[in-house]
PyMOL Python script that loads the backbone (N, CA, C, O; Angstrom):
from pymol import cmd

cmd.read_pdbstr("""\
ATOM      1  N   MET A   1       4.504 -11.763 -88.809  1.00  0.00           N
ATOM      2  CA  MET A   1       4.968 -12.415 -89.990  1.00  0.00           C
ATOM      3  C   MET A   1       5.492 -11.327 -90.931  1.00  0.00           C
ATOM      4  O   MET A   1       4.854 -10.290 -91.112  1.00  0.00           O
ATOM      5  N   GLN A   2       6.634 -11.572 -91.512  1.00  0.00           N
ATOM      6  CA  GLN A   2       7.238 -10.628 -92.432  1.00  0.00           C
ATOM      7  C   GLN A   2       7.136 -11.177 -93.854  1.00  0.00           C
ATOM      8  O   GLN A   2       7.527 -12.314 -94.117  1.00  0.00           O
ATOM      9  N   LEU A   3       6.609 -10.366 -94.762  1.00  0.00           N
ATOM     10  CA  LEU A   3       6.460 -10.767 -96.150  1.00  0.00           C
ATOM     11  C   LEU A   3       7.262  -9.823 -97.036  1.00  0.00           C
ATOM     12  O   LEU A   3       7.293  -8.613 -96.811  1.00  0.00           O
ATOM     13  N   TYR A   4       7.901 -10.390 -98.033  1.00  0.00           N
ATOM     14  CA  TYR A   4       8.617  -9.590 -99.017  1.00  0.00           C
ATOM     15  C   TYR A   4       7.735  -9.467-100.243  1.00  0.00           C
ATOM     16  O   TYR A   4       7.205 -10.462-100.737  1.00  0.00           O
ATOM     17  N   VAL A   5       7.579  -8.261-100.728  1.00  0.00           N
ATOM     18  CA  VAL A   5       6.726  -7.993-101.873  1.00  0.00           C
ATOM     19  C   VAL A   5       7.620  -7.625-103.044  1.00  0.00           C
ATOM     20  O   VAL A   5       8.292  -6.594-103.033  1.00  0.00           O
ATOM     21  N   LYS A   6       7.616  -8.487-104.058  1.00  0.00           N
ATOM     22  CA  LYS A   6       8.462  -8.282-105.228  1.00  0.00           C
ATOM     23  C   LYS A   6       7.615  -7.721-106.364  1.00  0.00           C
ATOM     24  O   LYS A   6       6.818  -8.426-106.983  1.00  0.00           O
ATOM     25  N   SER A   7       7.810  -6.460-106.610  1.00  0.00           N
ATOM     26  CA  SER A   7       7.192  -5.761-107.730  1.00  0.00           C
ATOM     27  C   SER A   7       8.354  -5.058-108.422  1.00  0.00           C
ATOM     28  O   SER A   7       9.491  -5.499-108.254  1.00  0.00           O
ATOM     29  N   PRO A   8       8.141  -4.007-109.177  1.00  0.00           N
ATOM     30  CA  PRO A   8       9.328  -3.320-109.686  1.00  0.00           C
ATOM     31  C   PRO A   8      10.303  -2.932-108.563  1.00  0.00           C
ATOM     32  O   PRO A   8      11.514  -2.894-108.779  1.00  0.00           O
ATOM     33  N   ASP A   9       9.786  -2.651-107.391  1.00  0.00           N
ATOM     34  CA  ASP A   9      10.611  -2.402-106.206  1.00  0.00           C
ATOM     35  C   ASP A   9      10.375  -3.515-105.200  1.00  0.00           C
ATOM     36  O   ASP A   9       9.351  -4.196-105.255  1.00  0.00           O
ATOM     37  N   LEU A  10      11.314  -3.704-104.283  1.00  0.00           N
ATOM     38  CA  LEU A  10      11.141  -4.701-103.229  1.00  0.00           C
ATOM     39  C   LEU A  10      10.682  -3.991-101.959  1.00  0.00           C
ATOM     40  O   LEU A  10      11.316  -3.040-101.503  1.00  0.00           O
ATOM     41  N   HIS A  11       9.572  -4.464-101.396  1.00  0.00           N
ATOM     42  CA  HIS A  11       9.020  -3.903-100.165  1.00  0.00           C
ATOM     43  C   HIS A  11       8.918  -5.004 -99.119  1.00  0.00           C
ATOM     44  O   HIS A  11       8.882  -6.188 -99.453  1.00  0.00           O
ATOM     45  N   THR A  12       8.873  -4.608 -97.862  1.00  0.00           N
ATOM     46  CA  THR A  12       8.680  -5.539 -96.758  1.00  0.00           C
ATOM     47  C   THR A  12       7.408  -5.150 -96.023  1.00  0.00           C
ATOM     48  O   THR A  12       7.215  -3.985 -95.674  1.00  0.00           O
ATOM     49  N   LEU A  13       6.539  -6.132 -95.788  1.00  0.00           N
ATOM     50  CA  LEU A  13       5.318  -5.909 -95.027  1.00  0.00           C
ATOM     51  C   LEU A  13       5.366  -6.721 -93.748  1.00  0.00           C
ATOM     52  O   LEU A  13       5.797  -7.874 -93.751  1.00  0.00           O
ATOM     53  N   ASN A  14       4.929  -6.124 -92.667  1.00  0.00           N
ATOM     54  CA  ASN A  14       4.781  -6.843 -91.409  1.00  0.00           C
ATOM     55  C   ASN A  14       3.291  -7.059 -91.172  1.00  0.00           C
ATOM     56  O   ASN A  14       2.538  -6.102 -90.994  1.00  0.00           O
ATOM     57  N   VAL A  15       2.876  -8.308 -91.171  1.00  0.00           N
ATOM     58  CA  VAL A  15       1.476  -8.669 -90.959  1.00  0.00           C
ATOM     59  C   VAL A  15       1.419  -9.735 -89.868  1.00  0.00           C
ATOM     60  O   VAL A  15       2.429 -10.366 -89.556  1.00  0.00           O
ATOM     61  N   ASP A  16       0.237  -9.933 -89.291  1.00  0.00           N
ATOM     62  CA  ASP A  16       0.138 -10.949 -88.234  1.00  0.00           C
ATOM     63  C   ASP A  16      -0.370 -12.289 -88.756  1.00  0.00           C
ATOM     64  O   ASP A  16      -0.413 -13.268 -88.011  1.00  0.00           O
ATOM     65  N   GLY A  17      -0.757 -12.340 -90.038  1.00  0.00           N
ATOM     66  CA  GLY A  17      -1.181 -13.601 -90.630  1.00  0.00           C
ATOM     67  C   GLY A  17      -2.678 -13.783 -90.670  1.00  0.00           C
ATOM     68  O   GLY A  17      -3.167 -14.683 -91.352  1.00  0.00           O
ATOM     69  N   SER A  18      -3.423 -12.952 -89.957  1.00  0.00           N
ATOM     70  CA  SER A  18      -4.881 -13.092 -89.950  1.00  0.00           C
ATOM     71  C   SER A  18      -5.554 -12.151 -90.953  1.00  0.00           C
ATOM     72  O   SER A  18      -6.778 -12.160 -91.081  1.00  0.00           O
ATOM     73  N   GLU A  19      -4.771 -11.346 -91.659  1.00  0.00           N
ATOM     74  CA  GLU A  19      -5.326 -10.444 -92.654  1.00  0.00           C
ATOM     75  C   GLU A  19      -5.786 -11.225 -93.881  1.00  0.00           C
ATOM     76  O   GLU A  19      -5.239 -12.280 -94.203  1.00  0.00           O
ATOM     77  N   THR A  20      -6.787 -10.698 -94.549  1.00  0.00           N
ATOM     78  CA  THR A  20      -7.204 -11.300 -95.806  1.00  0.00           C
ATOM     79  C   THR A  20      -6.251 -10.851 -96.910  1.00  0.00           C
ATOM     80  O   THR A  20      -5.513  -9.878 -96.754  1.00  0.00           O
ATOM     81  N   VAL A  21      -6.278 -11.562 -98.003  1.00  0.00           N
ATOM     82  CA  VAL A  21      -5.449 -11.195 -99.150  1.00  0.00           C
ATOM     83  C   VAL A  21      -5.850  -9.809 -99.643  1.00  0.00           C
ATOM     84  O   VAL A  21      -4.988  -9.041-100.073  1.00  0.00           O
ATOM     85  N   ALA A  22      -7.131  -9.473 -99.592  1.00  0.00           N
ATOM     86  CA  ALA A  22      -7.597  -8.151-100.019  1.00  0.00           C
ATOM     87  C   ALA A  22      -6.962  -7.045 -99.174  1.00  0.00           C
ATOM     88  O   ALA A  22      -6.600  -5.996 -99.708  1.00  0.00           O
ATOM     89  N   GLU A  23      -6.821  -7.265 -97.864  1.00  0.00           N
ATOM     90  CA  GLU A  23      -6.190  -6.263 -96.994  1.00  0.00           C
ATOM     91  C   GLU A  23      -4.707  -6.112 -97.328  1.00  0.00           C
ATOM     92  O   GLU A  23      -4.184  -4.998 -97.344  1.00  0.00           O
ATOM     93  N   VAL A  24      -4.042  -7.211 -97.590  1.00  0.00           N
ATOM     94  CA  VAL A  24      -2.626  -7.155 -97.963  1.00  0.00           C
ATOM     95  C   VAL A  24      -2.492  -6.490 -99.330  1.00  0.00           C
ATOM     96  O   VAL A  24      -1.579  -5.693 -99.545  1.00  0.00           O
ATOM     97  N   ARG A  25      -3.391  -6.810-100.247  1.00  0.00           N
ATOM     98  CA  ARG A  25      -3.381  -6.191-101.574  1.00  0.00           C
ATOM     99  C   ARG A  25      -3.506  -4.667-101.447  1.00  0.00           C
ATOM    100  O   ARG A  25      -2.837  -3.930-102.172  1.00  0.00           O
ATOM    101  N   GLN A  26      -4.354  -4.197-100.537  1.00  0.00           N
ATOM    102  CA  GLN A  26      -4.525  -2.756-100.327  1.00  0.00           C
ATOM    103  C   GLN A  26      -3.244  -2.130 -99.789  1.00  0.00           C
ATOM    104  O   GLN A  26      -2.882  -1.026-100.196  1.00  0.00           O
ATOM    105  N   GLN A  27      -2.555  -2.812 -98.885  1.00  0.00           N
ATOM    106  CA  GLN A  27      -1.274  -2.311 -98.376  1.00  0.00           C
ATOM    107  C   GLN A  27      -0.248  -2.209 -99.503  1.00  0.00           C
ATOM    108  O   GLN A  27       0.491  -1.228 -99.586  1.00  0.00           O
ATOM    109  N   VAL A  28      -0.205  -3.214-100.362  1.00  0.00           N
ATOM    110  CA  VAL A  28       0.715  -3.211-101.499  1.00  0.00           C
ATOM    111  C   VAL A  28       0.367  -2.070-102.450  1.00  0.00           C
ATOM    112  O   VAL A  28       1.260  -1.394-102.961  1.00  0.00           O
ATOM    113  N   ALA A  29      -0.923  -1.851-102.690  1.00  0.00           N
ATOM    114  CA  ALA A  29      -1.356  -0.767-103.571  1.00  0.00           C
ATOM    115  C   ALA A  29      -0.913   0.586-103.019  1.00  0.00           C
ATOM    116  O   ALA A  29      -0.492   1.457-103.781  1.00  0.00           O
ATOM    117  N   THR A  30      -1.003   0.765-101.721  1.00  0.00           N
ATOM    118  CA  THR A  30      -0.568   2.002-101.098  1.00  0.00           C
ATOM    119  C   THR A  30       0.938   2.203-101.267  1.00  0.00           C
ATOM    120  O   THR A  30       1.390   3.314-101.543  1.00  0.00           O
ATOM    121  N   LEU A  31       1.703   1.141-101.104  1.00  0.00           N
ATOM    122  CA  LEU A  31       3.161   1.231-101.262  1.00  0.00           C
ATOM    123  C   LEU A  31       3.569   1.516-102.709  1.00  0.00           C
ATOM    124  O   LEU A  31       4.494   2.289-102.956  1.00  0.00           O
ATOM    125  N   SER A  32       2.881   0.897-103.650  1.00  0.00           N
ATOM    126  CA  SER A  32       3.301   0.994-105.047  1.00  0.00           C
ATOM    127  C   SER A  32       2.636   2.131-105.812  1.00  0.00           C
ATOM    128  O   SER A  32       3.106   2.504-106.887  1.00  0.00           O
ATOM    129  N   GLY A  33       1.560   2.683-105.284  1.00  0.00           N
ATOM    130  CA  GLY A  33       0.868   3.772-105.970  1.00  0.00           C
ATOM    131  C   GLY A  33      -0.018   3.304-107.115  1.00  0.00           C
ATOM    132  O   GLY A  33      -0.362   4.089-107.997  1.00  0.00           O
ATOM    133  N   VAL A  34      -0.386   2.033-107.104  1.00  0.00           N
ATOM    134  CA  VAL A  34      -1.248   1.449-108.135  1.00  0.00           C
ATOM    135  C   VAL A  34      -2.563   1.049-107.475  1.00  0.00           C
ATOM    136  O   VAL A  34      -2.581   0.659-106.308  1.00  0.00           O
ATOM    137  N   SER A  35      -3.646   1.145-108.210  1.00  0.00           N
ATOM    138  CA  SER A  35      -4.948   0.751-107.687  1.00  0.00           C
ATOM    139  C   SER A  35      -4.942  -0.728-107.282  1.00  0.00           C
ATOM    140  O   SER A  35      -4.380  -1.567-107.986  1.00  0.00           O
ATOM    141  N   ALA A  36      -5.563  -1.035-106.160  1.00  0.00           N
ATOM    142  CA  ALA A  36      -5.623  -2.423-105.682  1.00  0.00           C
ATOM    143  C   ALA A  36      -6.336  -3.318-106.691  1.00  0.00           C
ATOM    144  O   ALA A  36      -6.032  -4.507-106.785  1.00  0.00           O
ATOM    145  N   HIS A  37      -7.267  -2.767-107.435  1.00  0.00           N
ATOM    146  CA  HIS A  37      -8.005  -3.534-108.446  1.00  0.00           C
ATOM    147  C   HIS A  37      -7.093  -3.987-109.592  1.00  0.00           C
ATOM    148  O   HIS A  37      -7.356  -5.004-110.234  1.00  0.00           O
ATOM    149  N   ASP A  38      -6.035  -3.238-109.841  1.00  0.00           N
ATOM    150  CA  ASP A  38      -5.134  -3.525-110.958  1.00  0.00           C
ATOM    151  C   ASP A  38      -3.970  -4.431-110.592  1.00  0.00           C
ATOM    152  O   ASP A  38      -3.114  -4.705-111.432  1.00  0.00           O
ATOM    153  N   ILE A  39      -3.926  -4.900-109.345  1.00  0.00           N
ATOM    154  CA  ILE A  39      -2.796  -5.710-108.879  1.00  0.00           C
ATOM    155  C   ILE A  39      -3.170  -7.186-108.850  1.00  0.00           C
ATOM    156  O   ILE A  39      -4.221  -7.561-108.330  1.00  0.00           O
ATOM    157  N   ALA A  40      -2.303  -8.015-109.410  1.00  0.00           N
ATOM    158  CA  ALA A  40      -2.429  -9.473-109.305  1.00  0.00           C
ATOM    159  C   ALA A  40      -1.299  -9.955-108.401  1.00  0.00           C
ATOM    160  O   ALA A  40      -0.140  -9.605-108.624  1.00  0.00           O
ATOM    161  N   MET A  41      -1.620 -10.751-107.386  1.00  0.00           N
ATOM    162  CA  MET A  41      -0.604 -11.228-106.441  1.00  0.00           C
ATOM    163  C   MET A  41      -0.505 -12.743-106.491  1.00  0.00           C
ATOM    164  O   MET A  41      -1.503 -13.451-106.624  1.00  0.00           O
ATOM    165  N   TYR A  42       0.748 -13.225-106.378  1.00  0.00           N
ATOM    166  CA  TYR A  42       1.040 -14.652-106.423  1.00  0.00           C
ATOM    167  C   TYR A  42       1.999 -15.011-105.305  1.00  0.00           C
ATOM    168  O   TYR A  42       2.841 -14.203-104.914  1.00  0.00           O
ATOM    169  N   CYS A  43       1.873 -16.204-104.800  1.00  0.00           N
ATOM    170  CA  CYS A  43       2.825 -16.737-103.826  1.00  0.00           C
ATOM    171  C   CYS A  43       3.169 -18.152-104.274  1.00  0.00           C
ATOM    172  O   CYS A  43       2.286 -18.999-104.408  1.00  0.00           O
ATOM    173  N   HIS A  44       4.445 -18.403-104.503  1.00  0.00           N
ATOM    174  CA  HIS A  44       4.915 -19.694-105.007  1.00  0.00           C
ATOM    175  C   HIS A  44       4.233 -20.054-106.331  1.00  0.00           C
ATOM    176  O   HIS A  44       3.950 -21.223-106.591  1.00  0.00           O
ATOM    177  N   GLY A  45       3.969 -19.031-107.172  1.00  0.00           N
ATOM    178  CA  GLY A  45       3.349 -19.246-108.470  1.00  0.00           C
ATOM    179  C   GLY A  45       1.849 -19.433-108.448  1.00  0.00           C
ATOM    180  O   GLY A  45       1.235 -19.656-109.491  1.00  0.00           O
ATOM    181  N   ARG A  46       1.257 -19.346-107.281  1.00  0.00           N
ATOM    182  CA  ARG A  46      -0.180 -19.596-107.119  1.00  0.00           C
ATOM    183  C   ARG A  46      -0.908 -18.263-106.942  1.00  0.00           C
ATOM    184  O   ARG A  46      -0.527 -17.474-106.077  1.00  0.00           O
ATOM    185  N   PRO A  47      -1.952 -17.991-107.744  1.00  0.00           N
ATOM    186  CA  PRO A  47      -2.688 -16.731-107.575  1.00  0.00           C
ATOM    187  C   PRO A  47      -3.413 -16.689-106.225  1.00  0.00           C
ATOM    188  O   PRO A  47      -3.931 -17.703-105.757  1.00  0.00           O
ATOM    189  N   LEU A  48      -3.441 -15.518-105.617  1.00  0.00           N
ATOM    190  CA  LEU A  48      -4.065 -15.357-104.307  1.00  0.00           C
ATOM    191  C   LEU A  48      -5.499 -14.855-104.465  1.00  0.00           C
ATOM    192  O   LEU A  48      -5.768 -13.949-105.253  1.00  0.00           O
ATOM    193  N   GLU A  49      -6.408 -15.453-103.709  1.00  0.00           N
ATOM    194  CA  GLU A  49      -7.825 -15.093-103.730  1.00  0.00           C
ATOM    195  C   GLU A  49      -8.113 -14.087-102.616  1.00  0.00           C
ATOM    196  O   GLU A  49      -7.671 -14.273-101.483  1.00  0.00           O
ATOM    197  N   ASP A  50      -8.851 -13.028-102.933  1.00  0.00           N
ATOM    198  CA  ASP A  50      -9.087 -11.924-101.996  1.00  0.00           C
ATOM    199  C   ASP A  50      -9.723 -12.333-100.671  1.00  0.00           C
ATOM    200  O   ASP A  50      -9.388 -11.767 -99.631  1.00  0.00           O
ATOM    201  N   ASP A  51     -10.626 -13.297-100.690  1.00  0.00           N
ATOM    202  CA  ASP A  51     -11.367 -13.653 -99.472  1.00  0.00           C
ATOM    203  C   ASP A  51     -10.591 -14.548 -98.521  1.00  0.00           C
ATOM    204  O   ASP A  51     -10.996 -14.716 -97.371  1.00  0.00           O
ATOM    205  N   ASP A  52      -9.493 -15.123 -98.970  1.00  0.00           N
ATOM    206  CA  ASP A  52      -8.708 -16.035 -98.137  1.00  0.00           C
ATOM    207  C   ASP A  52      -7.782 -15.285 -97.192  1.00  0.00           C
ATOM    208  O   ASP A  52      -7.409 -14.140 -97.449  1.00  0.00           O
ATOM    209  N   VAL A  53      -7.418 -15.936 -96.105  1.00  0.00           N
ATOM    210  CA  VAL A  53      -6.464 -15.374 -95.149  1.00  0.00           C
ATOM    211  C   VAL A  53      -5.060 -15.579 -95.717  1.00  0.00           C
ATOM    212  O   VAL A  53      -4.762 -16.633 -96.279  1.00  0.00           O
ATOM    213  N   ILE A  54      -4.213 -14.585 -95.570  1.00  0.00           N
ATOM    214  CA  ILE A  54      -2.879 -14.625 -96.179  1.00  0.00           C
ATOM    215  C   ILE A  54      -2.040 -15.793 -95.663  1.00  0.00           C
ATOM    216  O   ILE A  54      -1.168 -16.287 -96.379  1.00  0.00           O
ATOM    217  N   SER A  55      -2.290 -16.238 -94.435  1.00  0.00           N
ATOM    218  CA  SER A  55      -1.497 -17.336 -93.877  1.00  0.00           C
ATOM    219  C   SER A  55      -1.784 -18.686 -94.560  1.00  0.00           C
ATOM    220  O   SER A  55      -1.034 -19.641 -94.359  1.00  0.00           O
ATOM    221  N   LEU A  56      -2.859 -18.779 -95.363  1.00  0.00           N
ATOM    222  CA  LEU A  56      -3.108 -19.991 -96.140  1.00  0.00           C
ATOM    223  C   LEU A  56      -2.078 -20.162 -97.251  1.00  0.00           C
ATOM    224  O   LEU A  56      -1.801 -21.281 -97.681  1.00  0.00           O
ATOM    225  N   TYR A  57      -1.523 -19.065 -97.705  1.00  0.00           N
ATOM    226  CA  TYR A  57      -0.594 -19.081 -98.830  1.00  0.00           C
ATOM    227  C   TYR A  57       0.859 -18.870 -98.418  1.00  0.00           C
ATOM    228  O   TYR A  57       1.765 -19.480 -98.985  1.00  0.00           O
ATOM    229  N   ALA A  58       1.075 -18.013 -97.440  1.00  0.00           N
ATOM    230  CA  ALA A  58       2.432 -17.553 -97.136  1.00  0.00           C
ATOM    231  C   ALA A  58       2.821 -17.876 -95.700  1.00  0.00           C
ATOM    232  O   ALA A  58       1.987 -17.895 -94.795  1.00  0.00           O
ATOM    233  N   GLU A  59       4.109 -18.129 -95.522  1.00  0.00           N
ATOM    234  CA  GLU A  59       4.697 -18.310 -94.201  1.00  0.00           C
ATOM    235  C   GLU A  59       5.553 -17.086 -93.902  1.00  0.00           C
ATOM    236  O   GLU A  59       5.672 -16.189 -94.738  1.00  0.00           O
ATOM    237  N   ASP A  60       6.145 -17.046 -92.720  1.00  0.00           N
ATOM    238  CA  ASP A  60       7.041 -15.960 -92.370  1.00  0.00           C
ATOM    239  C   ASP A  60       8.179 -15.892 -93.388  1.00  0.00           C
ATOM    240  O   ASP A  60       8.774 -16.912 -93.735  1.00  0.00           O
ATOM    241  N   GLN A  61       8.467 -14.709 -93.852  1.00  0.00           N
ATOM    242  CA  GLN A  61       9.540 -14.393 -94.805  1.00  0.00           C
ATOM    243  C   GLN A  61       9.299 -14.983 -96.197  1.00  0.00           C
ATOM    244  O   GLN A  61      10.247 -15.253 -96.934  1.00  0.00           O
ATOM    245  N   SER A  62       8.039 -15.177 -96.547  1.00  0.00           N
ATOM    246  CA  SER A  62       7.696 -15.591 -97.906  1.00  0.00           C
ATOM    247  C   SER A  62       7.754 -14.380 -98.834  1.00  0.00           C
ATOM    248  O   SER A  62       7.690 -13.235 -98.387  1.00  0.00           O
ATOM    249  N   THR A  63       7.876 -14.650-100.117  1.00  0.00           N
ATOM    250  CA  THR A  63       7.894 -13.591-101.120  1.00  0.00           C
ATOM    251  C   THR A  63       6.602 -13.621-101.913  1.00  0.00           C
ATOM    252  O   THR A  63       6.199 -14.663-102.431  1.00  0.00           O
ATOM    253  N   LEU A  64       5.957 -12.466-102.002  1.00  0.00           N
ATOM    254  CA  LEU A  64       4.764 -12.303-102.825  1.00  0.00           C
ATOM    255  C   LEU A  64       5.179 -11.630-104.123  1.00  0.00           C
ATOM    256  O   LEU A  64       5.840 -10.591-104.103  1.00  0.00           O
ATOM    257  N   ASP A  65       4.796 -12.212-105.243  1.00  0.00           N
ATOM    258  CA  ASP A  65       5.062 -11.610-106.543  1.00  0.00           C
ATOM    259  C   ASP A  65       3.857 -10.768-106.928  1.00  0.00           C
ATOM    260  O   ASP A  65       2.716 -11.224-106.862  1.00  0.00           O
ATOM    261  N   VAL A  66       4.127  -9.536-107.329  1.00  0.00           N
ATOM    262  CA  VAL A  66       3.057  -8.610-107.680  1.00  0.00           C
ATOM    263  C   VAL A  66       3.204  -8.206-109.136  1.00  0.00           C
ATOM    264  O   VAL A  66       4.286  -7.826-109.585  1.00  0.00           O
ATOM    265  N   GLU A  67       2.108  -8.294-109.863  1.00  0.00           N
ATOM    266  CA  GLU A  67       2.071  -7.858-111.256  1.00  0.00           C
ATOM    267  C   GLU A  67       0.908  -6.889-111.424  1.00  0.00           C
ATOM    268  O   GLU A  67      -0.123  -7.013-110.762  1.00  0.00           O
ATOM    269  N   VAL A  68       1.086  -5.935-112.308  1.00  0.00           N
ATOM    270  CA  VAL A  68       0.018  -4.993-112.626  1.00  0.00           C
ATOM    271  C   VAL A  68      -0.736  -5.538-113.830  1.00  0.00           C
ATOM    272  O   VAL A  68      -0.144  -5.846-114.864  1.00  0.00           O
ATOM    273  N   ARG A  69      -2.032  -5.650-113.680  1.00  0.00           N
ATOM    274  CA  ARG A  69      -2.861  -6.140-114.781  1.00  0.00           C
ATOM    275  C   ARG A  69      -2.906  -5.076-115.867  1.00  0.00           C
ATOM    276  O   ARG A  69      -3.090  -3.892-115.584  1.00  0.00           O
ATOM    277  N   LEU A  70      -2.738  -5.502-117.094  1.00  0.00           N
ATOM    278  CA  LEU A  70      -2.760  -4.576-118.222  1.00  0.00           C
ATOM    279  C   LEU A  70      -4.026  -4.781-119.043  1.00  0.00           C
ATOM    280  O   LEU A  70      -4.484  -5.907-119.240  1.00  0.00           O
ATOM    281  N   LEU A  71      -4.572  -3.686-119.509  1.00  0.00           N
ATOM    282  CA  LEU A  71      -5.724  -3.764-120.403  1.00  0.00           C
ATOM    283  C   LEU A  71      -5.202  -4.100-121.792  1.00  0.00           C
ATOM    284  O   LEU A  71      -4.144  -3.621-122.199  1.00  0.00           O
ATOM    285  N   GLY A  72      -5.927  -4.902-122.494  1.00  0.00           N
ATOM    286  CA  GLY A  72      -5.484  -5.256-123.831  1.00  0.00           C
ATOM    287  C   GLY A  72      -6.653  -5.608-124.714  1.00  0.00           C
ATOM    288  O   GLY A  72      -7.810  -5.529-124.300  1.00  0.00           O
ATOM    289  N   GLY A  73      -6.349  -5.991-125.913  1.00  0.00           N
ATOM    290  CA  GLY A  73      -7.380  -6.379-126.843  1.00  0.00           C
ATOM    291  C   GLY A  73      -7.528  -5.355-127.947  1.00  0.00           C
ATOM    292  O   GLY A  73      -6.869  -4.315-127.961  1.00  0.00           O
ATOM    293  N   ILE A  74      -8.397  -5.675-128.852  1.00  0.00           N
ATOM    294  CA  ILE A  74      -8.624  -4.812-129.995  1.00  0.00           C
ATOM    295  C   ILE A  74     -10.027  -4.239-129.891  1.00  0.00           C
ATOM    296  O   ILE A  74     -10.992  -4.962-129.646  1.00  0.00           O
ATOM    297  N   ALA A  75     -10.126  -2.942-130.077  1.00  0.00           N
ATOM    298  CA  ALA A  75     -11.429  -2.304-130.042  1.00  0.00           C
ATOM    299  C   ALA A  75     -12.184  -2.629-131.324  1.00  0.00           C
ATOM    300  O   ALA A  75     -11.655  -2.483-132.426  1.00  0.00           O
ATOM    301  N   ALA A  76     -13.383  -3.055-131.168  1.00  0.00           N
ATOM    302  CA  ALA A  76     -14.208  -3.383-132.337  1.00  0.00           C
ATOM    303  C   ALA A  76     -14.967  -2.138-132.781  1.00  0.00           C
ATOM    304  O   ALA A  76     -15.559  -1.437-131.961  1.00  0.00           O
ATOM    305  N   VAL A  77     -14.947  -1.878-134.046  1.00  0.00           N
ATOM    306  CA  VAL A  77     -15.684  -0.752-134.604  1.00  0.00           C
ATOM    307  C   VAL A  77     -16.953  -1.300-135.229  1.00  0.00           C
ATOM    308  O   VAL A  77     -16.904  -2.174-136.094  1.00  0.00           O
ATOM    309  N   ILE A  78     -18.086  -0.782-134.788  1.00  0.00           N
ATOM    310  CA  ILE A  78     -19.372  -1.280-135.291  1.00  0.00           C
ATOM    311  C   ILE A  78     -19.989  -0.225-136.183  1.00  0.00           C
ATOM    312  O   ILE A  78     -21.078  -0.430-136.718  1.00  0.00           O
TER     313      ILE A  78
END
""", "prot")
cmd.dss("prot")
cmd.show_as("cartoon", "prot")
cmd.util.cbc("prot")
cmd.orient("prot")
């Protein structure tokens, strides 16, 4: 199965469909140079859960949208 990964750059991953989302997330992290913990992945607008098999969400030649989670908020001074 071939997946297109849309982040700031476009990447192509070849997977067999039995990988978990966490394994695919790790491959994406390696390609993009970002920690796997900081990556949010979506397929057809739906967030992907780490424990699920990637074939539950994506078919051959599907596009995965990747976003980097940003830290935010206001620091409280006590």
